[in-house]
N, C-alpha and C positions, 0 to 999 in steps of 0.2 A: 504494500500500500504506500502511496505517496504520503510521507510523514507531514510535510508542510501543508498539504491539502487537508489532511485529517485534523491537524491542530487549528487551521483556519476555520474549518467547519464547526469545531467545538466552540471556538470563540464567538462565531457568528450566532449560533443558535443556543448559547447558554442562557439560563434564566437571568433576567436583570433584576437588580434590587431597586426599590423605590427611590433610593437616594443616589442612584448612579447618574451623575451629571452628564457623563459621556453619552448615555442612552438618548437623551434629548437632542444633543448635537448630531448624533448619527442619524436620528429620524429626520432632522432638518435636511441633512445631506441627501438622504434617500428621497425625500419629498422634492428637493430641487431637481434631482434627476428625473423624477416622474413628471413634474410640471414642465421641465424643459423639453422632454420628449413629446408631451401633449402639444405644446406650441409648435414643435417641429413637424409633427404629423399633420396638424391643422394647416400649417403654412404650405407644406408641399401639396397636400390634397386640394386646398383652395386654389393655389396658383396653377397647378396642372389642370384642375377642373375649369378654371377661367380660360386658360389658353385653349383647351380642347373645345369649349363652347364657342369661342370666337372663331377658331379655325373651322369648325363645322358650319358656322353661319356664313363665313366668307366663301368656303368651297361649295356651300349649298347653292349659292348664286352663280358661281363660275367654275365648279368642279376643280380637280387638282391640276390637270394638264390640259393645255389648249393647243389646238392645231388650227392655224388661220393662214390667210394669204400673206406671203412674204412681200410686204410693201411698206411704204413710209406713212401710210394712213393710220392715224391714232384716234379717229373718231368712231362713232357708232354706225356711220354709213360706210360699210365695208365693201371691198371688192370680193366677188364670189369665188368659191372653188367648187369643184365637182364633188358630189356625194359619192360617186362611183370610184372608190379607192380600194385597193386590195387590202390595205391595213384595216379598213373599216370592219371587216369580218375577221381577219387573221389576228388583230391585236387582242381580241377577246380570249385568244388561246394563250396569251402571254401570262405567266404566273405573276400575280400581284395586281393585275388590272381587273377591276370589278365591273365596270360598265363603260361603254362608249356611246355617245349620243350626238346628234346634229343640233345646230342652233343657228339663229340669224338675229341680228339686231337692227333697229331703225329708230332714230329719234323722231319724236312727235310732240304734239301739244294737245292736252285734254282741255276741252272748253265746256263749261256749264253756263247757266243763265247769268251767274254772278261772278264766276272765277275762271281763271285759266292756270294751267300748270304744265311745265315742260317735263317730259318723261322719256324713258326708253322702252320701246316695245321689244320684248325678247320672244322670238318665235321658237317653239320647240316641236319635235316630231313625235311619232308613235313610240320611239325608243327611249323617251325621256323617263328618268328615274324620279318619281314624285315623292319619295320618302321624306326628303327635307321639308317640303312645303306641307305635306300631310301632318307633320309634327308641329307645324307653326300656323296652321289654319285656325282662326278664331271665330269665323262665321262662314257658313256655306260649305262648299267642298271644291275639290279640284275637278277638272274636266278631262274627258278622254279625247285624245287626238288619234284620228284614223288617217291612213295614207290615201284612201279613196274618197274621203268626204271632209270638207272644210267646216270647222265649227267657229261660231262667232263668240264663244264664251271666253272669258279672261278671268284671271285672278289679280287683284290689286292689293296694295299694302293698307294697313289700318291708318297709317299716316296720311296717305292720299285720300282714303275714304273720308276721314274726319275733316281734312282740309277742304275738300270739295263737296262735303255733305252727301256722300254716296253710300248706298247700301246694297246688299245682295239682291239681285233681281233687277236692279236699275240698268237702264241703257247708258252707255258711255260713248261719247262722241270724241273722236280723236282726229286731229288735223296733221297732215304731213306736208312740210314745206318743200316742194319740188316743182318741176315744170312739166305739166301744170300741177298746182296744189291739189291734194286729194283728201277726202273725208272718208272715215270708216266708222261704222256703228257696231259697237260690241255690247255684250250683255255680261254683267258681273256675276260670275259663278261662285266666287269665294273671296274672302278677305284674310290675308295673312299678316302676321306681326312677329318680327324677329328682334326688335329693339336695336337693330343695327341701322341707325338712321341714314348713313351714307348710301345704303342700298335700298332701304324701304322708301326713301324719297324718289327713287329713280326707276325701278323696274316694274313693268306690267308684263305678265306672262300670257302669251297667246299662241294660236296655231301658226306654225311657220309658213303655212300656205299664204297667209295674208301678206307677209313681207315679200315672199317670192312674187306675188302678183303686183304689189306696189312698186317693186324694183324692176319689173318686167324680166324676171329671171325664169329659167326653165325649172321644172319640178325637181331636177336633180342638182340645182345650184343652191349653195348654202354659204353662210359666213364662216363656218368652221365646225370643228369637232371638239367636244368636251369629254375628257377621260377621267374617271374616278378610280382611285386605287385603294387597296386594302389597308395599307399602313402609311400614314402621313410621314412618319420618320424616314421612309424610303423614297421620298418625293424626288430627290436629286438623282438617285440611281434609276428610278422609273422614267424620269424625264429623258435621261440619256438613252434608255432602251427605246422609248418612243421616237426619239430623234433618229436612231439608227434605222427604223423602219419607215419613217415619213419625212424626216428633215432633209435627206439627201436626194429625194425624188424630185425630178423636173417634169412637169405636166406637158402634154402635147402642145399647148399654146405657149410654152416657154416660161410659164409661171412656176414659182417655187413655194413651198409651204414653210411656215414658221412654227416652231415648237417652243412653247414657253410653259412655265408653271405658275401657280397662283401666287407664289412668293415673289416672283419677278413682276407679275402684273400689279400687285399691291404691296410694294416694299415698305411703305410707311406704316402699314398695319402690323406687319410681321417684325419690323424693327422695334416698334413699340412693345410688342409682346416679348421680344428678346430682352428688353430693358428690365422687365419685371423679374427676370431671373436674379438680378443683382439684389433686389429686396430680400428674396428668400435666402440667398447666400449669407447676407449680413445677419439675418435672424438666426440661421443655423450656427454661425460662428459665435455669436453672442451667447446663445443658449449653452453651447458646449463650454465656453469659457466660464460662465456663471456656475454651471453644474460641476465643472472640473475644480474650481476653487473651493466650492462647498465640500466636495469630496476630499480635497487636500486638508481642509480644516478638520474634517471627521477623522481622517487617517492619522493626523498628528495627535489628536485627542486619544485615539486608540493606542498609539505607540507609547504616549506618556502614561496611560493607565496600565500598560503591560510592561513597564520598565523592569520590574522584578522578574517577570517571566523571561524577558530578553537576557538578563544577567545569568539566570539559571541555565538557559539553553546554550549560551556561550561557554559557560563553565563546563557543560557536558560535551563540548566539542563542536557545536553547530557553527557553521560559517556565517559571515555577514549576509551572503547571498541566500542561504537557507532561511534565515530569519526574515529577510526582505520579502522572499516569496510567500511566507506565511501571511504577511500583512497585505501583499498584493492580491493573494487569493481571497482574503477577508474582504478587501475593497471590492473585488469582482463579484462576490456574493451580494454585497449591499447594492452595487450598481444594478445587478440583475433583478433584485427585488424592486428597485425603482423603475426599471424598464418594464417589468410586468404590470405594475400599477399604471405607468404612463401609457402603455399599449391599450390596456383595458379602458381607461378613461377616454383616450384619444379616439379609439375606434368607435366607442359608443356615441360620442358627440358627432362624429362624421356620419354614422348611420342614421342618427336622428335627423340631422340636417338634410341628408340625401333623400330620405323617405318622406319627411314631413315639411321640409322647407321652412324651418322655424325663423331663420334670420332672413329678412327681406332686403332688397336693394332698390335703388331708384333706377329704373331702366334707362332714363335719359342720360344718366351719368356712367352707368356700368354696363349697359347693353344687355342686361338680363335682370329678371325680377327677384331672384333668390340667389343666395351665395351657392355657387356650384361646388360639388365635391367629386374628386377623382381619387378613390381609395384603391391602391394597387398593392398586392402582396410584395412585389419586388421593392417598391418604395419603403415599405415597412421593414423588410429585411435589411436593406441598406442603411436605414436610419438607426436601427438597433445595433447592427454590427459596427457602424461608424462611431456611434456614441460610446459603446463598450470599449472599442479599441482606443479612441482618442482620450477617454477619461483615464483608463488604466495607464496609458502612456504618460499622461501628465503626472501620475502618481509615482513614477519611477524616481523623480528627483526628491520629493519629500521622504520617500522610503530610505533614502541614503543616510538619513539621520541615525538609523540603526547602527551604522558602522562607527559612530562617534560615542556610543555608549560603552563604558568600561564595565566588565563583569563584576568587579569588586564593588564599585559604587552602585551599580544597578541592584545588586542583591541587598545592599543596605538601604536602598531607596525606599522612602515611605511617603 
């Protein structure tokens, strides 16, 4: 049996007397570990939850990877590309790609009796993945797009509906500034709300056939393709894969296709999300420092209380490292106790928030109505392992005080 481990276990779990001052100090140290871990769990869960929600909302409007015409046009009035591409079917067979869909965009103006509003009409086809908008519909429903029949139904955002005093079932008149100017009449099928104002103010979802007719395009001409992938963390690798199958291709008319991802299309949003990582790093470091110093105080108290024992062990031939290991094991036991309490409290708080949404947010400021939670086992394991390792590492220095204790003086110490 490991003698140091056995002694440390006996010290940790021995019965405490009511007058034992060190018992209170040690409990404070354990509590600091637990509280620190709770804060770290909440910080990581909330930050990653916030980032995931924003990423889902941005990619819900524009998917992960885009294939468009390679030109200098940066407006919503795009040059068309052909829908009949080999990769349109073959890309679905690539591991990591979840869905590929066609789209087209066109700028227009909504006019009511009292108001006007500039918007972008986004046309979608029968291959469109409605899962994002189904999760964000607040009134009405999405509509079905068929290749052989055009529908006049559209979905609009709650922001536009409130601004123009529109509701589900109302007719919507949209003007398109071209030569000659054109008018289209749509019917509102549903109203969505994502709290991402930059997009809610802009997009109306309709049948792609309307844009094809307005632009005098053929039925196989589109603005581009949207590709959704299984893992956002692999977006750069998947963009390279898509570029290999589509980016090098030159069409019969001499045009070329451009491959980009959502991070490149909206760098300001993802740069902002990247900055939030700094906040969590600061919190994690501060919590580790606070917990570490509290454990150092507790360890010093334990060493002081066990001075007689240290003298006896040295007199019996124990080395300084043997004795240091006893107190490091003892500290590891106490840290583990704090980690168990911290995990229990942190996980319960996260689950309550995740299922019941107890803490609310202002959607206009945070782009969501409740504090999001992303609780993952890997995050918990890394936080626990990192806390245990960092704290025990910090305790190596104060445990060095054992080497300065003389056996003769220690045995006589009272």
